[in-house]
FIMARBA-755311 format. One record per residue (C-alpha): residue number from 1; residue in one letter; x negated, y, z. Coordinates in pm, 1 decimal, m for minus. Each point is the difference from the previous one (the first is absolute). Layout:
N
NUM a X Y Z .
...
// end
This chain:
624
1 m m9673.5 9066.1 5767.8 .
2 n 97.2 m113.8 m312.4 .
3 n m338.4 m220.0 m6.7 .
4 q m51.1 m332.4 80.6 .
5 q m139.6 30.4 323.0 .
6 p m16.0 m347.8 215.9 .
7 k 111.1 m11.2 325.6 .
8 a m242.9 47.3 324.0 .
9 p m213.9 m128.2 47.6 .
10 q m82.3 m107.3 m321.4 .
11 k m262.8 234.8 m268.6 .
12 l 142.0 105.6 m268.2 .
13 p m180.4 m208.1 m306.7 .
14 g m272.0 186.5 m217.6 .
15 f m51.9 303.2 228.2 .
16 g m296.5 96.1 191.4 .
17 p m381.2 53.6 m85.4 .
18 g 3.3 m111.3 m389.5 .
19 g 350.2 m131.7 40.5 .
20 g m121.8 m287.2 222.0 .
21 r 46.9 m141.1 361.3 .
22 p m261.1 78.6 250.7 .
23 g m245.9 m337.2 19.1 .
24 g 76.1 m332.7 m175.6 .
25 p 211.4 m323.2 141.5 .
26 m m137.2 m121.3 361.1 .
27 g m253.8 293.8 m36.5 .
28 a 39.9 342.2 148.2 .
29 r 9.0 107.7 376.1 .
30 v 231.6 155.9 203.3 .
31 n m135.8 403.1 128.6 .
32 a m218.2 m21.2 339.9 .
33 e 240.2 172.7 236.2 .
34 k m119.4 194.6 244.4 .
35 p 131.1 m132.3 388.0 .
36 k 269.4 238.0 58.6 .
37 n 107.8 171.0 338.0 .
38 a 265.1 m283.0 180.4 .
39 g 103.5 224.3 238.2 .
40 r 99.8 195.3 m298.9 .
41 s 177.4 m287.8 m164.9 .
42 l 156.6 m85.2 345.4 .
43 k 158.1 356.0 33.6 .
44 r 170.3 m57.0 m369.1 .
45 l 103.5 m316.6 43.7 .
46 l 162.4 108.7 337.9 .
47 h 178.1 310.6 m200.0 .
48 y 160.4 m301.1 m219.6 .
49 i 112.8 m151.6 317.7 .
50 g 126.2 222.1 189.2 .
51 r 244.0 35.7 m303.4 .
52 s 250.6 m214.8 106.0 .
53 k 78.1 171.8 351.0 .
54 m 276.5 m193.9 89.8 .
55 l m204.0 m351.9 24.9 .
56 i m233.8 93.1 195.1 .
57 i 235.2 205.7 202.0 .
58 a 157.2 m364.7 38.4 .
59 l m304.7 m193.7 15.8 .
60 v m171.6 236.1 278.0 .
61 m 375.2 m75.0 224.2 .
62 i m17.9 m377.2 m95.0 .
63 m m365.4 m0.2 135.6 .
64 i 69.6 210.8 306.4 .
65 a 228.2 m238.5 84.9 .
66 v m229.8 m288.2 m85.2 .
67 t m249.2 131.8 264.8 .
68 v 170.4 134.9 250.6 .
69 s 154.5 m398.2 6.2 .
70 d m351.2 m93.2 m35.6 .
71 l m97.2 141.5 257.7 .
72 a 268.8 m99.3 236.8 .
73 g m134.7 m327.0 13.3 .
74 p m317.8 m21.9 172.8 .
75 a 169.8 206.7 263.7 .
76 l 306.5 m250.8 74.4 .
77 q m249.4 m262.0 m59.2 .
78 g m181.3 144.4 286.3 .
79 a 304.8 50.0 226.6 .
80 a 118.7 m394.9 m75.0 .
81 i m358.2 m140.8 120.5 .
82 d m1.8 264.0 297.0 .
83 t 386.2 m183.5 54.1 .
84 i m284.2 m277.0 141.0 .
85 k m114.1 64.4 371.7 .
86 i m245.5 m184.0 220.9 .
87 n 97.9 114.7 388.2 .
88 g m214.4 m171.9 262.2 .
89 g m63.8 m314.2 m190.6 .
90 k 336.0 m73.2 m145.4 .
91 l 103.0 33.5 m345.1 .
92 s 328.9 242.6 m100.5 .
93 v 155.4 76.6 m328.4 .
94 d 305.7 204.4 m29.6 .
95 f 209.8 m148.8 m328.9 .
96 d 222.8 255.3 21.2 .
97 a m245.8 271.8 m87.9 .
98 m m203.5 m190.3 m215.1 .
99 i 313.7 m167.6 m280.8 .
100 r 114.3 357.1 37.0 .
101 y m365.1 132.5 m134.3 .
102 l m13.8 m331.6 m223.2 .
103 c 370.2 44.0 m167.4 .
104 v m96.8 419.0 m83.7 .
105 m m317.7 m116.0 m133.7 .
106 a 182.2 m270.0 m251.0 .
107 v 214.3 306.1 m69.7 .
108 l m282.8 240.6 m86.4 .
109 f m160.5 m281.2 m271.2 .
110 v 349.5 m87.8 m162.8 .
111 f m27.8 415.6 m33.3 .
112 s m331.9 19.0 m87.6 .
113 a m10.3 m276.7 m250.5 .
114 t 332.0 197.5 m165.3 .
115 l m124.9 318.5 m18.1 .
116 n m300.1 m163.6 m137.2 .
117 y 183.6 m198.7 m328.3 .
118 f 115.9 390.9 m78.0 .
119 q m304.8 177.1 41.3 .
120 g m127.7 m227.9 m287.4 .
121 i 239.4 64.9 m242.3 .
122 i m32.3 406.3 79.6 .
123 a m351.3 m23.6 m2.4 .
124 a 8.5 m257.3 m362.6 .
125 k 250.3 312.1 m127.4 .
126 l m236.6 288.1 103.7 .
127 s m279.8 m179.5 m158.5 .
128 q 175.6 m53.3 m340.5 .
129 d 190.7 358.3 19.1 .
130 t m381.2 152.3 22.3 .
131 v m136.2 m243.7 m268.6 .
132 y 291.5 65.1 m224.4 .
133 t m59.6 384.2 33.2 .
134 l m414.9 m20.8 m48.2 .
135 r 28.4 m290.1 m291.3 .
136 n 255.4 242.8 m162.0 .
137 d m168.1 297.4 33.6 .
138 l m348.6 m178.0 m158.3 .
139 f 189.6 m90.8 m271.1 .
140 a 121.3 318.2 m46.1 .
141 k m345.7 136.6 22.0 .
142 i m162.2 m223.9 m256.8 .
143 s 305.5 102.5 m252.6 .
144 k m190.8 366.9 50.3 .
145 l m351.3 m92.4 m9.3 .
146 p m190.2 125.8 m287.6 .
147 i m110.8 m271.3 m340.8 .
148 k m376.0 74.0 111.3 .
149 y 72.7 m200.8 340.1 .
150 t 158.6 m269.2 m94.6 .
151 d m248.9 13.7 m300.8 .
152 t m265.2 15.9 260.2 .
153 h 142.4 m265.5 237.8 .
154 r 17.2 m338.5 56.8 .
155 h 336.6 m126.4 m33.0 .
156 g 1.0 m321.2 169.6 .
157 d m125.9 263.7 258.4 .
158 i 274.7 214.5 3.1 .
159 m 257.4 m304.3 m57.3 .
160 s m157.2 m122.6 367.3 .
161 r 64.6 381.8 178.0 .
162 m 305.6 m14.6 m126.7 .
163 t 117.5 m374.3 176.9 .
164 n m269.0 m200.5 216.6 .
165 d m94.4 330.0 144.8 .
166 v 347.3 124.1 55.6 .
167 e 73.3 m334.0 152.6 .
168 n m247.6 7.6 272.7 .
169 v 91.2 336.1 113.1 .
170 s 361.2 m147.5 5.1 .
171 n m91.8 m328.5 205.8 .
172 a m187.1 221.2 265.0 .
173 i 309.4 222.7 25.2 .
174 s 201.5 m215.3 68.3 .
175 q m280.5 m229.7 217.2 .
176 s m127.6 292.8 190.9 .
177 i 253.3 273.1 66.7 .
178 s 210.5 m170.1 228.1 .
179 s m351.1 m116.8 175.2 .
180 l m129.5 375.2 38.7 .
181 i 332.3 129.3 122.4 .
182 s 5.3 m338.5 267.6 .
183 s m344.8 65.4 48.2 .
184 i m28.8 339.8 113.9 .
185 l 356.9 m66.0 234.8 .
186 t m126.7 m275.4 107.8 .
187 l m347.1 129.5 132.6 .
188 v 147.3 305.3 192.6 .
189 g 265.1 m245.5 159.2 .
190 a m202.3 m228.1 77.2 .
191 f m268.4 269.7 124.8 .
192 s 344.6 158.5 223.2 .
193 m 64.3 m349.3 151.1 .
194 m m368.7 m63.9 80.3 .
195 v m28.4 329.4 165.5 .
196 y 344.5 m46.5 201.6 .
197 y m173.8 m310.7 166.8 .
198 n m345.6 139.3 43.9 .
199 w m159.8 273.3 m141.0 .
200 i m326.2 m81.7 67.6 .
201 m 36.4 m371.5 m166.9 .
202 a 126.6 218.9 m329.9 .
203 l m325.2 187.7 17.1 .
204 i m214.9 m321.8 m14.0 .
205 a 258.8 m169.8 m261.0 .
206 c m141.8 366.4 m222.8 .
207 v m365.2 m151.7 66.3 .
208 t m9.0 m149.5 m335.4 .
209 i 171.3 234.0 m220.0 .
210 p m288.9 193.4 m101.0 .
211 i m200.2 m301.4 m96.2 .
212 t 296.0 m61.5 m201.0 .
213 i m27.8 292.0 m158.5 .
214 t m348.6 1.9 m44.0 .
215 l 14.4 m371.4 m162.2 .
216 s 271.0 50.9 m263.6 .
217 g m109.8 366.4 m117.3 .
218 t m359.1 m212.1 m23.7 .
219 l 148.5 m288.2 m250.6 .
220 a 293.5 242.8 m135.9 .
221 k m348.6 143.6 m157.0 .
222 f m83.1 m338.4 m120.1 .
223 m 338.7 m123.2 m124.1 .
224 r 88.8 282.6 m166.4 .
225 k m253.7 m24.3 m303.7 .
226 y 116.8 m361.2 m42.2 .
227 f 364.4 89.8 m26.9 .
228 v m28.6 309.2 m236.2 .
229 r m288.9 m235.2 m232.7 .
230 r 217.5 m290.1 18.5 .
231 q 364.2 200.9 m156.5 .
232 k m250.3 167.9 m250.2 .
233 i m129.4 m384.2 m128.9 .
234 l 348.5 m116.9 11.0 .
235 g 90.6 297.9 m281.9 .
236 q m307.7 m166.9 m195.3 .
237 l 147.5 m279.7 13.4 .
238 n 309.0 112.8 m86.8 .
239 g m110.5 199.8 m329.1 .
240 q m261.8 m299.4 m109.6 .
241 v 383.7 m235.3 m50.2 .
242 e 140.0 249.4 m144.3 .
243 e m232.5 56.3 m279.6 .
244 m m28.2 m378.8 m8.2 .
245 v 371.5 m25.3 m74.7 .
246 t 21.1 295.4 m208.9 .
247 s m342.8 m67.7 m204.9 .
248 y 52.9 m404.4 20.4 .
249 k 27.7 m39.9 m380.0 .
250 t m342.8 170.5 m72.0 .
251 v m198.2 m176.8 301.6 .
252 v 125.2 m295.0 m215.6 .
253 a m92.6 77.7 m266.1 .
254 y m378.4 121.3 96.7 .
255 g m22.0 m294.4 221.6 .
256 k m52.7 162.3 295.4 .
257 e 217.3 m179.8 186.7 .
258 e m281.9 m97.9 253.5 .
259 k m124.1 316.8 23.9 .
260 a 321.5 161.2 106.6 .
261 v 33.0 m297.7 235.3 .
262 e m334.2 70.6 158.1 .
263 d 92.0 386.4 61.9 .
264 f 279.4 m71.6 142.7 .
265 s m163.5 m208.9 259.0 .
266 r m317.0 211.4 54.1 .
267 t 311.2 269.4 137.7 .
268 s 174.3 m298.6 169.1 .
269 e m304.5 m118.4 131.4 .
270 e m108.0 392.1 105.5 .
271 f 362.5 8.8 175.1 .
272 k m23.1 m315.4 158.4 .
273 k m346.4 139.7 201.4 .
274 c 198.1 282.9 39.0 .
275 s 319.9 m114.7 182.1 .
276 i m186.4 m241.5 154.1 .
277 s m246.3 305.0 120.0 .
278 a 377.8 199.5 147.3 .
279 r 137.0 m312.7 159.5 .
280 v m346.3 m117.3 151.6 .
281 w 29.1 392.6 224.6 .
282 g 366.7 4.2 m8.5 .
283 s m30.0 m293.1 210.0 .
284 i m213.1 111.6 237.9 .
285 m 237.4 236.3 151.3 .
286 g 250.6 m235.0 82.1 .
287 p m196.8 m184.2 236.8 .
288 c m199.4 262.9 166.6 .
289 m 353.4 175.1 91.0 .
290 n 60.7 m365.6 192.9 .
291 f m330.7 m10.1 143.7 .
292 l 60.7 411.2 134.1 .
293 g 417.1 m129.7 121.0 .
294 n m144.6 m304.8 177.2 .
295 l m241.7 178.7 173.0 .
296 q 217.6 310.9 59.0 .
297 y 261.3 m389.1 151.5 .
298 v m273.7 m25.1 202.6 .
299 l m97.8 259.6 144.6 .
300 i 357.7 88.3 84.7 .
301 a 24.5 m356.9 241.0 .
302 v m312.9 54.7 142.8 .
303 f 82.3 335.7 146.8 .
304 g 354.9 m135.4 54.1 .
305 g m100.8 m273.4 162.1 .
306 f m212.2 294.5 236.5 .
307 f 218.9 277.5 36.2 .
308 i 234.5 m304.6 141.3 .
309 l m238.0 m119.1 283.3 .
310 n m151.6 321.9 39.2 .
311 p 272.7 200.4 m2.2 .
312 i m53.6 451.6 4.3 .
313 s 210.5 193.9 195.3 .
314 f 98.8 258.5 m266.3 .
315 m 58.0 m251.6 m304.6 .
316 r 325.7 m158.8 9.0 .
317 r 0.1 m332.8 183.5 .
318 l m30.2 m284.5 m301.6 .
319 t 203.0 m334.7 m62.9 .
320 i m83.1 m322.3 m167.8 .
321 g 256.4 141.6 m192.2 .
322 n m149.7 298.4 m47.4 .
323 i m295.7 m114.8 m136.0 .
324 q 177.4 m312.6 m203.1 .
325 s 148.6 384.8 m190.8 .
326 m m268.3 164.1 9.6 .
327 l m221.0 m288.1 m221.6 .
328 q 275.3 6.7 m262.7 .
329 y m18.7 342.6 m10.2 .
330 s m334.7 1.8 m47.7 .
331 k 45.1 m281.7 m258.0 .
332 k 314.7 269.7 m155.6 .
333 f m250.0 288.8 53.7 .
334 t m345.4 m173.8 m239.7 .
335 r 262.6 m155.1 m265.9 .
336 p 144.3 274.9 m209.0 .
337 v m430.9 50.2 m74.8 .
338 n m29.9 m332.2 m73.6 .
339 e 338.3 m1.6 m226.8 .
340 i m146.4 325.3 m164.2 .
341 a m380.8 m199.0 m31.8 .
342 n 194.9 m271.0 m180.3 .
343 q 145.3 195.5 m215.2 .
344 y m288.6 252.8 m45.4 .
345 s m102.4 m216.3 m332.0 .
346 s 387.1 38.4 m170.7 .
347 i m15.5 383.3 130.9 .
348 l m358.1 48.0 m168.1 .
349 t 115.7 m158.6 m328.8 .
350 a 344.2 244.6 m4.8 .
351 l m242.5 256.4 39.9 .
352 a m260.5 m106.2 m287.8 .
353 g 306.6 m22.9 m240.9 .
354 a 211.7 273.9 127.6 .
355 e m381.8 189.2 m79.4 .
356 r 35.6 m129.6 m378.5 .
357 i 352.5 97.7 3.3 .
358 f m80.0 381.2 77.3 .
359 d m291.2 m35.5 m243.9 .
360 i 273.1 21.4 m290.7 .
361 m 249.8 252.6 132.7 .
362 d m266.4 213.7 80.1 .
363 s m122.9 m51.3 m358.8 .
364 a 70.0 316.5 m228.7 .
365 d 307.1 m28.5 m145.2 .
366 e 21.9 75.4 m417.3 .
367 v 1.0 397.7 m35.2 .
368 d 321.2 150.5 m161.1 .
369 d m69.7 404.9 m6.5 .
370 g 247.8 57.6 m297.2 .
371 r 285.7 263.7 89.1 .
372 s 105.7 27.6 m371.9 .
373 q 397.2 m19.2 2.9 .
374 i m6.9 m108.1 m368.7 .
375 k 193.4 m318.4 m110.9 .
376 v m82.6 m319.4 m202.0 .
377 s 238.8 77.5 m255.3 .
378 e m169.0 337.9 m40.6 .
379 i m318.6 m110.5 m89.7 .
380 e m129.4 m32.9 m405.1 .
381 g m325.9 m181.6 108.4 .
382 n m241.0 243.0 m141.5 .
383 i m321.0 m104.2 187.5 .
384 r m358.4 164.9 26.7 .
385 f m311.5 m102.1 188.1 .
386 e m211.5 267.4 40.3 .
387 k m420.6 m84.7 76.6 .
388 i 134.5 m326.1 204.7 .
389 d m274.7 m133.1 233.4 .
390 f 55.8 m315.9 196.7 .
391 s m219.6 m260.7 150.8 .
392 y 142.8 m332.3 244.7 .
393 t m350.5 47.8 150.5 .
394 e m162.1 311.0 96.0 .
395 g m305.7 48.2 m216.9 .
396 e 152.1 m229.3 m275.4 .
397 p 194.8 213.0 m257.3 .
398 v 244.8 m188.8 m215.0 .
399 l 198.6 318.1 m134.2 .
400 k m249.7 305.3 m74.8 .
401 k 165.2 328.9 m158.5 .
402 f 251.7 m218.9 m193.3 .
403 d 208.3 250.7 m172.9 .
404 l 332.8 m175.1 m149.0 .
405 e 369.5 155.9 m121.8 .
406 v 286.3 m143.6 m144.3 .
407 k 286.3 84.2 m85.7 .
408 a 376.3 m45.3 50.1 .
409 g 113.9 m320.1 m189.3 .
410 q m409.5 m99.4 m138.1 .
411 k m61.7 m323.3 m19.3 .
412 i m353.3 m6.6 98.6 .
413 a m254.5 m280.2 52.9 .
414 i m339.5 m46.4 286.0 .
415 v m251.5 m236.3 m175.7 .
416 g m348.3 m77.3 143.4 .
417 a m238.8 m252.3 145.9 .
418 t 97.6 m179.7 344.0 .
419 g m84.4 247.8 273.8 .
420 s 33.6 331.0 m223.7 .
421 g 280.9 131.4 213.9 .
422 k 302.6 m91.5 m178.5 .
423 t 166.6 m141.2 256.6 .
424 t m82.4 318.2 255.8 .
425 v 193.4 229.7 m188.1 .
426 v 309.8 m191.1 42.1 .
427 n m106.5 m17.4 392.3 .
428 l m29.5 437.7 10.1 .
429 l 298.0 53.4 m226.4 .
430 t 251.7 m160.5 282.4 .
431 r m238.1 85.9 237.1 .
432 f m57.2 m330.2 178.3 .
433 y m371.7 187.2 42.8 .
434 e m97.2 357.0 25.5 .
435 i m223.7 216.6 m263.1 .
436 d m320.8 59.3 124.7 .
437 g m10.9 322.9 m161.4 .
438 g 220.5 149.9 m299.3 .
439 r 346.3 44.7 m99.3 .
440 i 261.1 m230.8 m103.1 .
441 t 357.3 94.4 m144.0 .
442 i 359.6 m65.3 m133.2 .
443 d 157.9 221.9 m191.7 .
444 g m229.4 294.3 187.6 .
445 l 69.7 m60.1 339.8 .
446 d m281.9 m161.6 227.8 .
447 i 84.0 m379.4 51.9 .
448 k m75.3 43.3 376.2 .
449 d 262.1 300.1 44.2 .
450 i 257.1 m307.1 m164.6 .
451 p 109.3 m216.6 265.2 .
452 k m133.3 m362.5 m61.3 .
453 d 332.8 m125.5 16.3 .
454 t 117.5 284.8 m269.7 .
455 l m339.0 m86.3 m192.2 .
456 r 50.9 m379.6 21.1 .
457 r 309.8 m46.9 m86.8 .
458 a m56.6 184.9 m364.5 .
459 i m244.8 m213.3 m55.0 .
460 a 50.4 m429.6 m83.1 .
461 i m327.7 m233.7 23.4 .
462 v m2.4 m321.1 m195.5 .
463 l m329.2 m191.5 148.4 .
464 q m247.2 m267.3 m192.6 .
465 d 104.2 m178.2 325.8 .
466 t 384.1 m25.8 91.0 .
467 v 96.4 32.8 351.5 .
468 l 324.2 m212.2 m7.9 .
469 f 203.3 m51.3 319.4 .
470 s 175.7 m326.3 170.0 .
471 d 344.0 148.5 m80.6 .
472 t 252.1 m74.9 m290.2 .
473 i m113.3 106.2 m329.1 .
474 a 289.7 263.8 m5.5 .
475 n m134.6 167.1 269.9 .
476 n m384.0 m3.6 m117.5 .
477 i 141.6 173.0 m269.8 .
478 k 200.6 234.7 171.8 .
479 y m313.6 84.9 213.5 .
480 g m86.7 318.3 m227.0 .
481 r 353.5 158.9 65.9 .
482 a 208.3 m183.4 308.3 .
483 d 325.2 220.4 m121.2 .
484 a m8.3 m206.8 m338.1 .
485 s 269.1 m166.1 m81.9 .
486 d 14.1 m385.6 m166.7 .
487 e 67.0 151.0 m360.2 .
488 d m291.6 226.1 15.7 .
489 m m251.0 m241.5 157.9 .
490 k 128.3 m283.2 m274.0 .
491 r m17.3 243.5 m300.2 .
492 a m380.0 105.2 150.8 .
493 a m66.7 m331.7 1.9 .
494 a 72.0 m64.8 m373.1 .
495 h m150.6 284.1 m38.1 .
496 a m283.2 m169.8 80.1 .
497 r 91.0 m312.2 m143.6 .
498 a m32.8 m172.9 317.1 .
499 d 374.1 m85.1 m12.5 .
500 t m43.8 m297.6 m236.8 .
501 f m234.8 m220.6 306.0 .
502 i 205.2 121.5 269.4 .
503 e 357.3 m103.3 m161.8 .
504 r m195.7 m347.5 m35.8 .
505 l m12.5 m13.2 337.9 .
506 p 240.9 m210.7 221.9 .
507 d 147.7 309.6 235.0 .
508 g m111.6 268.8 m258.5 .
509 y m84.7 311.3 154.6 .
510 e 90.9 m137.9 349.9 .
511 t m268.8 m182.4 m53.9 .
512 v m219.5 7.3 305.2 .
513 l m386.8 m22.1 m64.6 .
514 a m261.6 m161.4 212.4 .
515 e m282.1 232.5 182.1 .
516 s m186.0 229.4 m254.5 .
517 g 269.3 m172.9 m270.6 .
518 s m250.0 m322.0 33.1 .
519 d 254.2 m146.1 m234.2 .
520 l 0.6 164.8 m268.1 .
521 s m230.6 31.9 m291.6 .
522 a m249.1 318.0 m15.9 .
523 g 177.7 98.5 m308.3 .
524 q 350.0 m10.6 131.8 .
525 r m104.2 198.9 340.4 .
526 q m111.0 294.0 m260.2 .
527 l 294.7 m31.4 m117.7 .
528 l 181.1 95.1 291.2 .
529 s m207.5 239.7 110.3 .
530 i m35.2 198.6 m305.2 .
531 a 417.4 m10.9 35.1 .
532 r m33.3 173.6 353.9 .
533 a m155.0 232.5 m218.4 .
534 v 291.2 32.0 m262.2 .
535 l 255.3 7.2 286.1 .
536 a m219.7 292.4 149.2 .
537 d 60.0 232.6 m269.1 .
538 p m332.4 190.5 95.2 .
539 k m107.8 322.4 m111.7 .
540 i m349.9 m136.7 m39.8 .
541 l m60.5 m321.9 m95.9 .
542 i m360.6 m124.9 124.3 .
543 l m97.1 m373.6 m161.1 .
544 d m303.7 m125.8 139.4 .
545 e m116.4 m330.5 m239.3 .
546 a 387.1 m33.2 10.2 .
547 t 18.3 m323.8 m278.7 .
548 s m337.1 m111.1 174.6 .
549 s 156.1 m318.8 104.8 .
550 v 183.5 m68.0 m284.3 .
551 d m9.8 m241.6 m344.8 .
552 t m31.6 159.1 m343.3 .
553 r 375.8 m58.3 m98.2 .
554 t 131.9 151.5 382.0 .
555 e m207.8 294.0 m47.6 .
556 m 128.1 59.8 m388.4 .
557 h 346.1 22.5 165.1 .
558 i m150.8 196.3 346.6 .
559 q m140.9 272.9 m226.3 .
560 q 372.6 58.1 m192.1 .
561 a 147.9 12.6 304.0 .
562 m m293.9 266.0 95.9 .
563 v 3.3 172.0 m294.3 .
564 a 408.5 66.5 120.3 .
565 l m129.4 74.9 373.8 .
566 m m221.6 256.6 m71.6 .
567 k 181.1 209.7 m250.5 .
568 n 36.3 348.7 150.7 .
569 r m226.1 m113.6 259.5 .
570 t m308.9 99.3 173.3 .
571 s m229.7 m302.7 m40.8 .
572 l m301.8 m118.6 135.3 .
573 i m118.3 m296.7 m119.9 .
574 i m331.0 m153.6 100.0 .
575 a m98.9 m310.3 m216.0 .
576 h m283.0 m190.8 m79.3 .
577 r 120.5 m203.3 m300.3 .
578 l m39.9 345.5 m251.0 .
579 s 275.4 m173.5 m203.2 .
580 t 282.0 84.0 238.4 .
581 i m99.8 362.3 m4.7 .
582 r m49.5 46.1 m387.7 .
583 d 338.2 233.7 m43.4 .
584 a m151.8 212.6 275.6 .
585 d 81.0 310.2 m14.2 .
586 v m358.6 106.3 190.7 .
587 i m222.6 m260.4 93.3 .
588 v m264.6 164.0 281.4 .
589 v m311.5 m196.3 3.7 .
590 l m125.2 4.5 358.2 .
591 k m403.2 m34.3 27.0 .
592 n m144.2 13.0 400.9 .
593 g 254.9 140.0 90.3 .
594 s 63.9 293.4 m266.0 .
595 v 182.3 70.9 m334.9 .
596 a m239.9 m144.0 m234.4 .
597 e 260.4 36.9 m315.8 .
598 a 285.7 114.4 m78.0 .
599 g 252.6 m46.0 m261.3 .
600 n 252.6 m245.2 m236.1 .
601 h m143.8 m347.2 m88.1 .
602 e m115.7 113.9 m391.3 .
603 e m176.6 317.2 168.7 .
604 l m169.2 m229.9 227.2 .
605 l m99.1 m244.3 m245.2 .
606 a m138.7 248.6 m235.6 .
607 l m229.8 130.2 249.6 .
608 k m175.8 m288.1 66.4 .
609 g m70.0 49.2 376.3 .
610 e 109.3 m172.8 327.8 .
611 y 376.2 m64.6 m133.0 .
612 f m197.6 m179.1 m351.2 .
613 k m204.9 m256.0 210.8 .
614 l 299.4 m70.2 228.6 .
615 y 197.6 m137.2 m284.9 .
616 s m329.7 m153.0 m172.3 .
617 n m75.3 m216.5 274.8 .
618 q 364.1 m71.8 29.4 .
619 f 87.5 m55.1 m354.1 .
620 a m404.6 m77.0 m73.9 .
621 g 64.7 m183.4 m439.5 .
622 i 347.6 158.3 m28.4 .
623 a m12.6 237.7 m245.8 .
624 i 64.8 325.7 156.9 .
// end
């Protein structure tokens, strides 16, 4: 679109109810979020992980090899112990067998360590591939959200979901996927080996499992709400920081530094308390699991000793080496549960982040139901608003039965008091917002039938608040038409009277601007945005207080450029400075969302109505 739409997730300045932004600096709170279904979020997250099938297969194969070598260790250790025998009170050792077992164990340890190295590399790649896709999908989704979404959601919170929440998911995948696969394999393998040695003792080892499941489920209920709450508050903190940085001049100008610090400290204190609660509940899980693991260890040792002293005929006779192996397998049997418990906090954090990410992804895309095959070159620019009703908030109408007809090539000025609906007219024409009732047509075609890409490429907007990117001046101007040549770009700059100051810069058109063009004056930024509109060569031009940020002399040059730019082009001018729209073909005066008066400058002054009042207020003491 040939307007100055910023990079997500910034907000388009000047748009939204009344042209403002929801809340003031450090003031607004993020909308309350209802707890989502963690199981559903996990399922969707696994879908993203499952896209890297080859990596998962490689990881599983390595984990199987690692688990087999790991499970072979206790058996070899037990066999090595059983090479020591006592016969008739004499100690005998089969050193050859012992050395053989120890050598095999050493080889397995080296083999396992090598595989663990490659496992870490594959897990990291799986994690980054997954979050790469997730992050790109999230950013693509943000680019498709309607303007209303960014108007009603705090930008810092959206950024937090893109950064912090995605990073938490990344950490959980890289740390937990391998552990989960290893845990499943180890649980099955360790239990199978215990059954092989003594099935009764294997059942005894399972006594603690119901307790573990019950305890972990109970603790999870307490833990999850704190981790979800913590991520939400973190989004609020990011939102406050973002507002403080972007609104710093306003905060300082009104002496609100202390209030900003107090607001941030209050949210930060809330985050601290919630984090402590989350960590406390998260830290309880580990010790509880360790206690149950030690309890299982004691049971194996006690019953193992009992069965050695009191062998049972239908059971395999146990040796000291077997008991040692069983004890090691019991530790391996409980270790996966302990590992999951210790990582449960990071898993919950990741799921809470995933919920917030999917919350954006589940938001409705901007609706584009245009099916017309009309091309931009075929648009003439006849605009008609028919009985338009619209409200940003239900029950609070901004436009009521609004009617307006603009003929191709006409220059229409829209004036009125603040909140009368001037900027809303632009919002609706560009379909940033959808009307509640009525119809808007261009050349007799309902704009709902025109694809939004076509509609917006036919329109160029010059806003009161300029939007520039951290790029070269040339590319900022070419944002209006990316395929434009350098010659066309420079002609547009000259047309907008911007070439003079650009050529004085050290790097000229290749000068890289600071963020939002903060290294330029307000007037210079406005000249660049006007040059961008000139280069776009739109069918319909919208000027929303385009000269309000420049001095009187610069305004005179811009007005001259605008006269040429608006020639044979449908133009809508939203203005507070009535001196800038005297030569408009039609001046429309809005009052309470409806057209109060319409006519040219002289006709409206002669009526002595709303326009006369506005004009008199601006030029009090000056002869009309």
